[in-house]
N, C-alpha and C positions, 0 to 999 in steps of 0.2 A: 618046650619046643612046639608042641601041638598047638598051643594057644597062639603063638606067634604066626604059625602057618594059617590058622583059621582067621585071624585078624587081617593078615596080608591078603588072603584070598577074598575076604569080604570087602576090603577096601578096593581091591582091583575090580571086583564085580560091580561095585557102586560107581566107580569111575567110568567103567565101560558103559554102563547104562546112561549116565549123564552126558558123557562126552563122546561116546562111541557112535552115535547116530548123527551124521552130518546134516540131516534134514529135520532134526528134532525141533529146532527153533526157527526154521525157515518156513515162511508162509507160501512162497511160490518158487518155482525154478524154471529156467528156460530149457526147451527141448531143441536140440540142435540136430538137424537132419542132414546127413551127408549127401552130397550130390549123387553118389552112386546108388542111392536107394529111391531117388525120385523116379516118377514114371518116365520111361525111356523117351516117349514122344514129346514130353514137356521140355526137353533140352533143345528142340529144333524149332526154327521159325518157318511158318508156312509161306513159301515163296509166292503164292497166289493171292494172299490177303494182307500181308505185312506192309505197313507204310514204309516210306524211306527211312524214317527215324527208327522204326522197329528193326529193320534190316541192319542198320548201323549198330544199334544196341546189341543185336545178335552176333556181331563180329564181322559184318560185311563192310568194306571200305565205302566211304561216301560216293566216290565215283561209280563203283560197281552197283551200289544201291540205286543210284539215279538211272543207270542203264537197265537194270532189272525192272524198275517201275515203268520205264519207257517201253520196254519190250512188252510188258503186260498190257499197257494202254493200246499199243498197236495191234497185238495179236489176240488179246483176250486172256492170255495167261499161259501157263506151262502145263502141258499134259504129263511131262516127266522131267526129271532133273537134267537129263542129257541135253535138253533144249538150251540150257545155259551156255553151252559151247557155241551156239549160234550168235551169241553176242560178241562183238569185236572187243578184244581185250581179255576174253576168258578162254585161255588155252587149257590143256590137260592139267598142268600143275595147279592153276587157280581153281579149276573145277574140282580137283581132289580136295582142296581146302574147303570149298563152299559146300560140298556134299556132306561134310561133317557137321554143318550148321543149319542146312536148309532141308526142307521136305515139301513134297506136294501133298498137302492134306486135303485141300479143297479141289474137287474136280471142276473143270471149266469147259466151255464150248468155244472153240476158236471163232474169232470174228471173220467175216468174209474178207478175202484178199481181192481188192480191186486191181487187177493185174495191169490195166492200162494206165493207172495213175500211181502205182506204188514206186517208191524210191528203191534204189539198189539195197539200201540197208534193210528196208521192210521185206523185200524179196528174200534176203538172206535170213531174216528172222523166221520166215516160213520154211526154211530148210533148203532153199534153192542154192545150188553151188554157183561159183563164179562163171563157169562155162555156160550154164543155163541162163544166168542173168545177162551175160553178153549176148546170147542168142535172142533173148527177149528184146533187148535194146535194138539189135540189128533188125529184127522183124518189125518192131514199132517204127523205126526210122524209115524202113522201106514201104510198109503198108499202112502206116498211120495208127492202126489199132488191131488188137486181137479181138475178133468178133464172135468166135465160137470154139467149141471143143475141138473141132477139126483143125483150126488154126493153132490151138494150144498144143495139140499132139505133135506139131511140127517143131516146137521149141523146148519141150520138156522131155526128160527121160521117161520111159514107160512107168517106172516105179513112182516117180513124183507125180506123173499125170494121174495114175490111179489113186494116189494118196490125197491129192489136192483138188481133183476135179469137182468135188462137191462143195468146196468152200470158195473156189475162184469165181469171181463175178467179173463181167465185162464192162458194165456201165452202172453208175449210181442213178437210180431213178427217184 
């Protein structure tokens, strides 16, 4: 009986050595990295530098990708993600989806806002509300143009005046 146990044990030991290691005859194997171990920031697209195609690949619809690129071209880019809400068609629900995909990784400097030439859409891109845009249009229709900060103070809220007075320009030279 002892001999049978010793033979069986030896046989099992040899089988374990030959067939027990799944990598024994393998020259290489693939490493699979789960998404949850990737660098947190690598999951997001930089809203200030991504092309339209990169935005779409990152999960943004083609229409919104076009509008985001247009916004960037007009204003210089995004200082924070909340500016996405200034784009027509991006309400709170859409914004909540986009902020799971996008980040502001690259800091920008806003382009000047030529207030006498800007369309209503561009004025909205800079954060002016509908009432202020309407007041600007009334002032321009009545006076022809906004010439100075004194004129500007008449049509903007105090908050927006303080925020934008340094980037608002009156004429292109």
